[in-house]
C-alpha positions in Angstrom: 0.7 31.8 15.2 3.5 32.0 12.7 1.1 31.6 9.8 -0.6 34.9 10.8 2.7 36.7 10.1 2.1 36.2 6.4 -1.2 38.1 6.5 0.5 40.8 8.7 3.3 41.1 6.1 0.7 41.9 3.4 -0.6 44.8 5.4 2.9 46.1 6.3 4.0 46.0 2.7 1.0 48.1 1.6 1.1 50.5 4.5 4.8 51.2 4.8 6.3 50.3 1.5 3.4 51.1 -0.9 3.2 47.8 -2.8 0.7 45.0 -2.7 2.1 41.7 -1.6 0.0 38.5 -1.4 0.6 35.8 1.1 0.6 32.6 -0.9 1.2 30.1 1.9 3.6 28.7 4.4 5.8 25.7 4.8 6.2 23.7 8.0 9.3 22.3 9.7 9.9 18.8 8.5 12.6 16.4 9.7 12.6 14.8 6.2 14.6 17.9 5.0 17.6 16.8 7.1 17.2 13.2 5.9 17.2 14.5 2.3 20.2 16.7 2.8 22.2 13.9 4.5 21.4 11.5 1.6 22.0 14.2 -0.9 18.8 13.6 -2.7 16.0 16.0 -3.5 13.3 16.2 -0.9 10.5 16.0 -3.4 12.0 12.8 -4.9 13.0 11.2 -1.6 9.8 12.0 0.3 7.1 12.8 -2.4 4.2 12.3 0.1 5.7 14.3 3.0 3.6 17.2 4.3 6.4 19.6 3.3 6.4 18.4 -0.3 2.7 18.7 -0.5 2.9 22.3 0.8 5.5 23.2 -1.8 3.1 22.0 -4.4 0.3 24.1 -3.0 2.4 27.2 -2.8 3.7 26.6 -6.3 0.2 26.3 -7.6 -0.8 29.6 -6.0 2.3 31.3 -7.6 1.3 29.9 -11.0 -2.3 31.0 -10.5 -1.4 34.6 -9.6 1.2 35.0 -12.4 -1.6 34.7 -14.9 -3.5 37.6 -13.5 
């Protein structure tokens, strides 16, 4: 359900604020974040294969793809 908020925000930005916003993705809760913070190491280095790290990569790729438009 929370992911649907992204699409709703696109519509709200256009309708009420007059600008186009594009939903580029979401990130999930991941317990590895707390482990990374406690160990004071970067999440993407400490847990490179975690679902959250993968999602960061996907969102970053969408940002890069849209910045060339």
